[in-house]
TORPA-600490 format. One record per residue: residue number from 1; y, x, z of N, C-alpha, C, O, CB in turn. Coordinates in nm, 4 decimals. Glycine has a CB too. Layout:
{NUM; {Y; X; Z}; {Y; X; Z}; {Y; X; Z}; {Y; X; Z}; {Y; X; Z}}
...
This chain:
{1; {-1.1881; 0.3065; -1.7781}; {-1.1484; 0.3706; -1.6177}; {-1.2741; 0.4691; -1.5654}; {-1.3698; 0.4088; -1.5168}; {-1.1304; 0.2243; -1.4851}}
{2; {-1.2823; 0.6232; -1.5716}; {-1.3601; 0.6135; -1.4300}; {-1.4129; 0.6193; -1.3309}; {-1.5061; 0.6952; -1.3574}; {-1.3861; 0.6062; -1.4089}}
{3; {-1.4202; 0.5988; -1.2515}; {-1.5274; 0.5887; -1.1116}; {-1.3050; 0.6382; -0.9593}; {-1.2020; 0.7056; -0.9607}; {-1.7579; 0.8329; -1.1324}}
{4; {-1.3713; 0.5490; -0.8844}; {-1.2444; 0.5375; -0.8309}; {-1.2940; 0.6161; -0.6989}; {-1.3986; 0.5665; -0.6571}; {-1.1788; 0.3754; -0.8170}}
{5; {-1.2389; 0.7471; -0.6057}; {-1.2817; 0.7941; -0.5118}; {-1.2273; 0.7047; -0.3997}; {-1.1422; 0.6161; -0.4066}; {-1.2557; 0.9269; -0.5117}}
{6; {-1.3113; 0.7587; -0.2738}; {-1.2874; 0.7039; -0.1375}; {-1.1850; 0.7169; -0.0929}; {-1.1200; 0.8172; -0.1225}; {-1.3537; 0.7409; -0.0498}}
{7; {-1.1454; 0.6429; -0.0258}; {-0.9798; 0.6401; 0.0371}; {-1.0209; 0.7182; 0.2341}; {-1.1230; 0.6745; 0.2871}; {-0.8954; 0.3910; 0.0409}}
{8; {-0.9530; 0.8010; 0.2978}; {-0.9625; 0.8567; 0.4014}; {-0.8922; 0.7450; 0.4617}; {-0.9045; 0.7473; 0.5841}; {-0.9189; 0.9945; 0.4111}}
{9; {-0.8051; 0.6232; 0.4075}; {-0.7322; 0.6514; 0.4522}; {-0.6661; 0.6675; 0.5805}; {-0.6866; 0.5935; 0.6767}; {-0.7097; 0.6214; 0.4043}}
{10; {-0.5638; 0.7938; 0.5790}; {-0.5176; 0.8994; 0.6379}; {-0.3890; 0.8955; 0.6329}; {-0.3147; 0.9593; 0.7075}; {-0.5627; 1.0070; 0.5939}}
{11; {-0.3468; 0.8033; 0.5245}; {-0.1783; 0.7726; 0.5541}; {-0.0921; 0.8270; 0.5185}; {0.0197; 0.7764; 0.5283}; {-0.1321; 0.7755; 0.6589}}
{12; {-0.1237; 1.0373; 0.4252}; {-0.0877; 1.1091; 0.3739}; {-0.0425; 1.0311; 0.2425}; {0.0721; 1.0753; 0.2346}; {-0.1700; 1.2060; 0.3807}}
{13; {-0.0563; 0.9423; 0.1310}; {0.0030; 0.8886; 0.0807}; {0.1361; 0.7978; 0.0850}; {0.2182; 0.7804; -0.0050}; {-0.0633; 0.8667; 0.0601}}
{14; {0.1334; 0.7416; 0.2240}; {0.1985; 0.6888; 0.2439}; {0.3373; 0.7366; 0.2894}; {0.4383; 0.6664; 0.2942}; {0.1410; 0.6317; 0.2913}}
{15; {0.3268; 0.8741; 0.3241}; {0.4239; 0.9647; 0.3722}; {0.4686; 1.0403; 0.2875}; {0.5914; 1.0485; 0.2825}; {0.3889; 1.0357; 0.4644}}
{16; {0.3815; 1.1275; 0.1848}; {0.4299; 1.2001; 0.1088}; {0.4442; 1.1816; -0.0591}; {0.4350; 1.2803; -0.1321}; {0.3705; 1.2922; 0.1450}}
{17; {0.4651; 1.0601; -0.1075}; {0.4697; 1.0622; -0.2342}; {0.6661; 0.9514; -0.2072}; {0.7284; 0.8950; -0.1172}; {0.2847; 0.9775; -0.3261}}
{18; {0.6781; 0.9792; -0.3368}; {0.8189; 0.9614; -0.3478}; {0.7639; 0.7864; -0.4380}; {0.7009; 0.7703; -0.5425}; {0.9268; 1.1235; -0.4545}}
{19; {0.8136; 0.6988; -0.3545}; {0.7924; 0.5647; -0.4368}; {0.8778; 0.4343; -0.4073}; {0.9490; 0.4279; -0.3071}; {0.6487; 0.5217; -0.4167}}
{20; {0.8718; 0.3724; -0.4621}; {0.9842; 0.2648; -0.4422}; {0.8566; 0.1252; -0.3932}; {0.7622; 0.0748; -0.4541}; {1.1026; 0.2322; -0.6288}}
{21; {0.9157; 0.1033; -0.2565}; {0.8468; 0.0111; -0.1882}; {0.9453; -0.1715; -0.1391}; {1.0676; -0.1843; -0.1327}; {0.8007; 0.1163; -0.0498}}
{22; {0.8747; -0.2461; -0.1219}; {0.8749; -0.3483; -0.0861}; {0.9882; -0.3252; 0.0515}; {0.9589; -0.2503; 0.1447}; {0.7270; -0.3955; -0.0727}}
{23; {1.1404; -0.4146; 0.0445}; {1.2399; -0.4000; 0.1293}; {1.1623; -0.4866; 0.2305}; {1.0924; -0.5844; 0.2038}; {1.3897; -0.4419; 0.0791}}
{24; {1.1851; -0.4379; 0.3408}; {1.0932; -0.5731; 0.5088}; {1.1721; -0.6780; 0.4593}; {1.1132; -0.7840; 0.4381}; {1.1401; -0.5426; 0.7492}}
{25; {1.2849; -0.6721; 0.4375}; {1.4022; -0.7818; 0.4815}; {1.3689; -0.8713; 0.3803}; {1.3764; -0.9908; 0.4091}; {1.5745; -0.7351; 0.4786}}
{26; {1.3189; -0.8269; 0.2211}; {1.3365; -0.9400; 0.1303}; {1.2136; -0.9894; 0.1470}; {1.1966; -1.0578; 0.0461}; {1.3760; -0.9143; -0.0163}}
{27; {1.1247; -0.9958; 0.2079}; {0.9841; -1.0355; 0.2214}; {0.9851; -1.1762; 0.2969}; {0.9593; -1.1616; 0.4164}; {0.8973; -0.9200; 0.3036}}
{28; {1.0094; -1.3164; 0.2567}; {1.0304; -1.4009; 0.2945}; {0.8615; -1.4755; 0.3888}; {0.7420; -1.4461; 0.3846}; {1.1035; -1.4573; 0.1726}}
{29; {0.9361; -1.5690; 0.4562}; {0.7675; -1.6275; 0.5641}; {0.6904; -1.6390; 0.4677}; {0.6807; -1.6995; 0.5744}; {0.7534; -1.7977; 0.6624}}
{30; {0.6301; -1.6459; 0.3880}; {0.5357; -1.7277; 0.2827}; {0.5120; -1.5879; 0.1973}; {0.4622; -1.6125; 0.0874}; {0.6213; -1.8823; 0.1810}}
{31; {0.5341; -1.4571; 0.2193}; {0.4577; -1.3459; 0.1501}; {0.5314; -1.3281; 0.1079}; {0.5990; -1.2341; 0.1497}; {0.3543; -1.3409; 0.0780}}
{32; {0.5734; -1.3989; -0.0003}; {0.7061; -1.3232; -0.1427}; {0.8253; -1.2841; -0.0888}; {0.8705; -1.2885; 0.0256}; {0.7732; -1.4420; -0.2751}}
{33; {0.8864; -1.2272; -0.2412}; {0.9514; -1.1865; -0.2415}; {1.0917; -1.2353; -0.2106}; {1.0769; -1.3573; -0.2174}; {0.9196; -1.1489; -0.3101}}
{34; {1.2501; -1.2077; -0.1734}; {1.3049; -1.3361; -0.2181}; {1.3226; -1.2749; -0.3405}; {1.3098; -1.1528; -0.3492}; {1.4339; -1.4077; -0.1444}}
{35; {1.3729; -1.3980; -0.5139}; {1.3447; -1.3781; -0.5847}; {1.5362; -1.3506; -0.5635}; {1.5830; -1.3193; -0.6729}; {1.2390; -1.4571; -0.6632}}
{36; {1.5931; -1.3535; -0.5055}; {1.7455; -1.3469; -0.5762}; {1.8171; -1.1706; -0.4694}; {1.9368; -1.1425; -0.4639}; {1.8700; -1.5627; -0.5205}}
{37; {1.7398; -1.1125; -0.4234}; {1.7811; -1.0624; -0.3507}; {1.7813; -0.9450; -0.4315}; {1.6695; -0.8935; -0.4275}; {1.7311; -1.0780; -0.2375}}
{38; {1.8642; -0.8789; -0.5060}; {1.8223; -0.7757; -0.6105}; {1.8123; -0.6092; -0.5189}; {1.8194; -0.5219; -0.6055}; {1.9604; -0.7787; -0.7540}}
{39; {1.8033; -0.5663; -0.4246}; {1.7559; -0.4813; -0.3674}; {1.5869; -0.5029; -0.3173}; {1.5385; -0.4140; -0.2472}; {1.8523; -0.4638; -0.2723}}
{40; {1.5186; -0.5979; -0.3478}; {1.3903; -0.6255; -0.2566}; {1.3165; -0.5086; -0.2814}; {1.2261; -0.4890; -0.2003}; {1.2990; -0.7622; -0.2907}}
{41; {1.3325; -0.4082; -0.3892}; {1.2247; -0.2525; -0.3668}; {1.3399; -0.1287; -0.3376}; {1.4349; -0.0777; -0.3970}; {1.1116; -0.1977; -0.5522}}
{42; {1.2836; -0.1173; -0.2341}; {1.3594; 0.0324; -0.2141}; {1.3333; 0.1874; -0.2311}; {1.2107; 0.1977; -0.2272}; {1.3835; 0.0382; -0.1023}}
{43; {1.3790; 0.2918; -0.2452}; {1.3712; 0.3952; -0.2014}; {1.3069; 0.4738; -0.1090}; {1.3569; 0.5212; -0.0070}; {1.4371; 0.3993; -0.1912}}
{44; {1.1426; 0.4914; -0.1663}; {1.0908; 0.5699; -0.0229}; {1.1239; 0.7019; -0.0399}; {1.0373; 0.7361; -0.1205}; {0.9254; 0.5656; 0.0128}}
{45; {1.2168; 0.8371; -0.0101}; {1.1539; 0.9679; -0.0475}; {1.0083; 1.0338; -0.0135}; {0.9151; 0.9593; 0.0169}; {1.2373; 1.0507; -0.0004}}
{46; {0.9908; 1.1773; -0.0195}; {0.8471; 1.1763; -0.0232}; {0.8677; 1.2481; 0.1911}; {0.9834; 1.2655; 0.2294}; {0.7547; 1.3158; -0.2012}}
{47; {0.8322; 1.2570; 0.2221}; {0.8240; 1.2841; 0.3406}; {0.8660; 1.1960; 0.4619}; {0.8463; 1.2092; 0.5827}; {0.8765; 1.3820; 0.3398}}
{48; {0.9196; 1.1178; 0.4010}; {0.9803; 0.9380; 0.4767}; {0.8675; 0.8618; 0.5251}; {0.7784; 0.8812; 0.4425}; {1.0587; 0.8101; 0.3483}}
{49; {0.8379; 0.8083; 0.5886}; {0.7706; 0.7386; 0.6334}; {0.7613; 0.5828; 0.5734}; {0.8599; 0.5091; 0.5721}; {0.8025; 0.7574; 0.7486}}
{50; {0.6696; 0.5545; 0.5390}; {0.6791; 0.3975; 0.4158}; {0.7390; 0.2949; 0.5555}; {0.6837; 0.3172; 0.6632}; {0.4505; 0.3131; 0.3195}}
{51; {0.8088; 0.2257; 0.5535}; {0.8265; 0.1337; 0.6742}; {0.7328; -0.0244; 0.6694}; {0.7611; -0.1316; 0.7229}; {1.0010; 0.1015; 0.6786}}
{52; {0.6463; 0.0031; 0.6069}; {0.4788; -0.0741; 0.6493}; {0.3851; -0.0060; 0.6843}; {0.3269; -0.0661; 0.7746}; {0.4017; -0.1437; 0.5457}}
{53; {0.3517; 0.0604; 0.6687}; {0.2809; 0.1985; 0.7435}; {0.2728; 0.1595; 0.9143}; {0.3632; 0.1357; 0.9944}; {0.3996; 0.3649; 0.7163}}
{54; {0.1033; 0.1652; 0.9329}; {0.1200; 0.2152; 1.0910}; {0.0096; 0.2466; 1.1037}; {-0.0732; 0.1715; 1.0521}; {0.1639; 0.1237; 1.2093}}
{55; {-0.0351; 0.3568; 1.1691}; {-0.1440; 0.4130; 1.2458}; {-0.2263; 0.3534; 1.3249}; {-0.1783; 0.3684; 1.4373}; {-0.1088; 0.4906; 1.3114}}
{56; {-0.3349; 0.2867; 1.3335}; {-0.4200; 0.2532; 1.4414}; {-0.5793; 0.3112; 1.4623}; {-0.6800; 0.2990; 1.3925}; {-0.4227; 0.1131; 1.4317}}
{57; {-0.5621; 0.3566; 1.5479}; {-0.6484; 0.4537; 1.5568}; {-0.7060; 0.5107; 1.4587}; {-0.8124; 0.4953; 1.3987}; {-0.7247; 0.4257; 1.6190}}
{58; {-0.5865; 0.6042; 1.4497}; {-0.6291; 0.7263; 1.3558}; {-0.6136; 0.6460; 1.2149}; {-0.5758; 0.7259; 1.1292}; {-0.8059; 0.7957; 1.3875}}
{59; {-0.6289; 0.5237; 1.1655}; {-0.6474; 0.4514; 1.0361}; {-0.5227; 0.4420; 0.9859}; {-0.4331; 0.4401; 1.0702}; {-0.7113; 0.3158; 1.0432}}
{60; {-0.4902; 0.4354; 0.8674}; {-0.3447; 0.4252; 0.7972}; {-0.3656; 0.3077; 0.7548}; {-0.4487; 0.2881; 0.6662}; {-0.2963; 0.5274; 0.6793}}
{61; {-0.2736; 0.1789; 0.8262}; {-0.2483; 0.0364; 0.8112}; {-0.1577; 0.0201; 0.6847}; {-0.0556; 0.0769; 0.6462}; {-0.1794; -0.0250; 0.9439}}
{62; {-0.2283; -0.0703; 0.6407}; {-0.0274; -0.1100; 0.5582}; {-0.0438; -0.2462; 0.6183}; {-0.1420; -0.3204; 0.6155}; {0.0162; -0.1213; 0.3156}}
{63; {0.0903; -0.2652; 0.6808}; {0.1421; -0.4139; 0.6759}; {0.1879; -0.5604; 0.5989}; {0.2186; -0.6725; 0.6394}; {0.2092; -0.3972; 0.7103}}
{64; {0.1784; -0.5128; 0.5013}; {0.2375; -0.6277; 0.3865}; {0.0640; -0.6094; 0.3123}; {0.0839; -0.6154; 0.1910}; {0.4269; -0.5612; 0.2514}}
{65; {-0.0401; -0.5966; 0.3288}; {-0.1601; -0.5401; 0.2436}; {-0.1890; -0.6808; 0.2296}; {-0.2151; -0.7036; 0.1115}; {-0.2871; -0.4275; 0.3107}}
{66; {-0.1930; -0.7486; 0.2763}; {-0.2502; -0.8856; 0.2368}; {-0.1552; -0.9727; 0.1603}; {-0.2001; -1.0362; 0.0648}; {-0.2932; -0.9637; 0.3606}}
{67; {-0.0057; -0.9842; 0.1981}; {0.0879; -1.0364; 0.1702}; {0.0702; -1.0369; -0.0390}; {0.0114; -0.9498; -0.1031}; {0.2142; -0.9488; 0.2618}}
{68; {0.1286; -1.1393; -0.0878}; {0.1234; -1.2050; -0.1892}; {0.2362; -1.1379; -0.2577}; {0.2448; -1.1554; -0.3793}; {0.1253; -1.3473; -0.1685}}
{69; {0.3391; -1.0510; -0.1878}; {0.4078; -0.9674; -0.2792}; {0.4171; -0.8420; -0.2900}; {0.5013; -0.7657; -0.3372}; {0.5033; -0.9884; -0.2796}}
{70; {0.2482; -0.8227; -0.2033}; {0.2303; -0.7094; -0.2542}; {0.1342; -0.6678; -0.4105}; {0.1180; -0.5765; -0.4913}; {0.1811; -0.6552; -0.1397}}
{71; {0.1095; -0.7463; -0.3931}; {0.0663; -0.7715; -0.5519}; {0.1063; -0.7218; -0.6510}; {0.1860; -0.8071; -0.6902}; {0.0806; -0.8746; -0.5953}}
{72; {0.1091; -0.6057; -0.7546}; {0.1950; -0.5642; -0.8900}; {0.3145; -0.4843; -0.7881}; {0.4307; -0.4675; -0.8249}; {0.2669; -0.7290; -1.0109}}
{73; {0.2692; -0.4468; -0.6758}; {0.3867; -0.2649; -0.6082}; {0.3020; -0.1695; -0.7069}; {0.2007; -0.1884; -0.7742}; {0.3569; -0.1790; -0.3614}}
{74; {0.3850; -0.0616; -0.6871}; {0.3413; 0.0545; -0.7040}; {0.2065; 0.1182; -0.6274}; {0.1039; 0.1458; -0.6895}; {0.4475; 0.1188; -0.6800}}
{75; {0.2237; 0.1388; -0.4717}; {0.0781; 0.1217; -0.3850}; {-0.0070; 0.0374; -0.4654}; {-0.0723; 0.0925; -0.5540}; {0.0920; 0.0465; -0.2292}}
{76; {-0.0175; -0.0941; -0.4483}; {-0.1122; -0.1631; -0.4566}; {-0.1757; -0.1362; -0.6472}; {-0.2700; -0.2119; -0.6703}; {-0.0538; -0.3189; -0.3987}}
{77; {-0.1410; -0.0559; -0.7569}; {-0.2062; -0.0170; -0.8287}; {-0.1690; 0.1401; -0.8590}; {-0.1549; 0.1969; -0.9673}; {-0.2046; -0.1069; -0.9212}}
{78; {-0.1565; 0.1979; -0.7039}; {-0.1823; 0.3373; -0.6998}; {-0.3494; 0.3500; -0.6854}; {-0.3872; 0.2790; -0.5922}; {-0.0951; 0.4077; -0.5713}}
{79; {-0.4791; 0.4329; -0.7631}; {-0.5947; 0.4695; -0.7950}; {-0.5431; 0.6091; -0.7800}; {-0.4328; 0.6632; -0.7882}; {-0.6592; 0.4153; -0.9263}}
{80; {-0.7204; 0.6629; -0.7437}; {-0.7380; 0.7918; -0.7616}; {-0.8266; 0.7979; -0.8321}; {-0.8720; 0.6864; -0.8578}; {-0.7524; 0.8637; -0.6677}}
{81; {-0.8915; 0.9021; -0.8929}; {-0.9555; 0.9042; -1.0065}; {-1.0544; 1.0446; -0.9741}; {-0.9970; 1.1514; -0.9528}; {-0.8449; 0.9072; -1.1397}}
{82; {-1.1825; 1.0383; -0.9723}; {-1.2778; 1.1699; -0.9149}; {-1.3753; 1.0862; -0.9602}; {-1.4013; 0.9884; -1.0304}; {-1.2859; 1.2323; -0.7365}}
{83; {-1.4492; 1.2353; -0.8305}; {-1.6879; 1.2229; -0.8935}; {-1.6491; 1.1113; -0.7561}; {-1.5931; 1.1051; -0.6466}; {-1.8954; 1.4532; -0.8456}}
{84; {-1.7398; 1.0202; -0.8750}; {-1.7792; 0.8956; -0.7325}; {-1.8176; 0.8568; -0.5919}; {-1.9178; 0.8051; -0.6414}; {-1.8506; 0.8461; -0.7465}}
{85; {-1.8241; 0.8462; -0.5337}; {-1.8104; 0.8205; -0.4122}; {-1.7813; 0.9515; -0.3158}; {-1.8142; 0.9626; -0.1977}; {-1.9256; 0.7479; -0.3805}}
{86; {-1.7107; 1.0482; -0.3975}; {-1.6602; 1.1345; -0.3669}; {-1.5165; 1.1161; -0.1917}; {-1.4318; 1.0268; -0.1954}; {-1.6177; 1.1676; -0.5220}}
{87; {-1.5208; 1.1700; -0.1241}; {-1.3836; 1.1105; -0.0760}; {-1.2772; 1.2131; -0.1003}; {-1.2844; 1.3354; -0.1123}; {-1.3834; 1.0705; 0.0833}}
{88; {-1.1486; 1.1063; -0.1053}; {-1.0478; 1.1411; -0.1663}; {-0.9462; 1.2558; -0.1287}; {-0.8772; 1.2524; -0.0268}; {-0.9970; 1.0405; -0.1745}}
{89; {-0.9440; 1.3660; -0.2290}; {-0.8780; 1.5157; -0.1696}; {-0.7166; 1.4966; -0.2213}; {-0.6239; 1.5775; -0.2234}; {-0.9662; 1.6867; -0.2561}}
{90; {-0.7240; 1.3623; -0.2594}; {-0.5011; 1.4053; -0.2615}; {-0.4572; 1.3905; -0.1105}; {-0.3372; 1.4136; -0.1250}; {-0.3605; 1.2409; -0.3746}}
{91; {-0.4694; 1.3732; -0.0079}; {-0.4040; 1.3573; 0.0907}; {-0.3646; 1.4989; 0.1584}; {-0.2620; 1.5543; 0.1979}; {-0.4757; 1.2685; 0.1678}}
{92; {-0.4521; 1.5164; 0.1530}; {-0.4287; 1.7025; 0.1699}; {-0.3620; 1.7256; 0.0739}; {-0.2392; 1.7326; 0.0677}; {-0.5578; 1.8153; 0.1621}}
{93; {-0.4227; 1.7361; 0.0095}; {-0.2940; 1.7861; -0.1242}; {-0.1569; 1.7654; -0.1227}; {-0.0729; 1.8421; -0.1697}; {-0.3107; 1.7178; -0.2563}}
{94; {-0.1321; 1.6340; -0.0540}; {-0.0010; 1.6062; -0.0559}; {0.1199; 1.6646; 0.0607}; {0.2397; 1.6890; 0.0462}; {-0.0101; 1.4685; -0.0558}}
{95; {-0.0020; 1.6769; 0.2207}; {0.0153; 1.7034; 0.2979}; {0.0811; 1.9062; 0.3022}; {0.1687; 1.9626; 0.3677}; {-0.1009; 1.6381; 0.3498}}
{96; {-0.0219; 1.9560; 0.1930}; {-0.0154; 2.0709; 0.1532}; {0.1072; 2.1604; 0.0663}; {0.1645; 2.2683; 0.0816}; {-0.1154; 2.0627; 0.0990}}
{97; {0.1101; 2.0509; -0.0304}; {0.2252; 2.0879; -0.1389}; {0.3590; 2.0122; 0.0082}; {0.4063; 2.1146; 0.0575}; {0.2020; 1.9667; -0.3597}}
{98; {0.4054; 1.9233; 0.0605}; {0.4952; 1.8855; 0.1561}; {0.5587; 2.0076; 0.2222}; {0.6633; 2.0682; 0.1990}; {0.4292; 1.7987; 0.2525}}
{99; {0.4539; 2.0252; 0.3191}; {0.4787; 2.2011; 0.3966}; {0.5032; 2.2775; 0.3493}; {0.6013; 2.3352; 0.3963}; {0.3967; 2.2777; 0.4520}}
{100; {0.4299; 2.3500; 0.2037}; {0.4617; 2.4007; 0.1412}; {0.5981; 2.4455; 0.0908}; {0.6402; 2.5609; 0.0830}; {0.4075; 2.3649; 0.1010}}
{101; {0.6791; 2.2944; 0.0473}; {0.8504; 2.3126; 0.0060}; {0.9101; 2.3372; 0.1183}; {0.9855; 2.4333; 0.1331}; {0.9333; 2.1832; -0.0599}}
{102; {0.8776; 2.2385; 0.2241}; {0.9319; 2.2870; 0.3718}; {0.9727; 2.4272; 0.4224}; {1.0860; 2.4751; 0.4285}; {0.8343; 2.2578; 0.4611}}
{103; {0.8421; 2.4876; 0.4611}; {0.8815; 2.6041; 0.4422}; {1.0077; 2.7295; 0.3431}; {1.0778; 2.8226; 0.3826}; {0.7822; 2.6113; 0.4283}}
{104; {0.9857; 2.6714; 0.2141}; {1.0425; 2.7160; 0.1531}; {1.1936; 2.7197; 0.1290}; {1.2592; 2.8197; 0.1001}; {0.9881; 2.6935; 0.0934}}
{105; {1.2475; 2.5685; 0.1491}; {1.3142; 2.5927; 0.1893}; {1.3950; 2.5634; 0.3273}; {1.4683; 2.4668; 0.3489}; {1.3347; 2.5877; 0.1146}}
{106; {1.3638; 2.6700; 0.4149}; {1.3840; 2.7078; 0.5087}; {1.3522; 2.8741; 0.5657}; {1.3493; 2.9306; 0.6751}; {1.3343; 2.6152; 0.5578}}
{107; {1.3335; 2.9074; 0.4385}; {1.3458; 3.0534; 0.4075}; {1.4409; 3.0376; 0.3758}; {1.5085; 3.1316; 0.3342}; {1.2717; 3.1299; 0.3250}}
C-alpha cells in the first residue's frame, strides 16, 4: 500500500459519499451493535450528512469513531492514497462534483 494523504478533517467525505453507516439506534451502551437488529447499517446518500458527524470548531468529528462498532465499517476502512505528507484533495473534489451535479439538475 502506498503512502496515505493527510486528512484535513473538513467533513466532505462524511457529506458527499454514498455510504452505509451505522444506524444510531443500533448502538448498544457498551459501544457494540445490536446483533439482532437487521437494520444496524443504514444507507446515507451523497449530500446527506452522516448522523454521527459533528463540526467542532471547524473540524469534522465522528461521534462514534472511538466505539467498538466503528471498527470494520466502510468509514473506518476508507483511506486515500497519494503523495506522502500531502494534504487530502478529495474533500474539495467531492464538494465540486456534488455542486456541479446539483447545478445540472436545476437546469
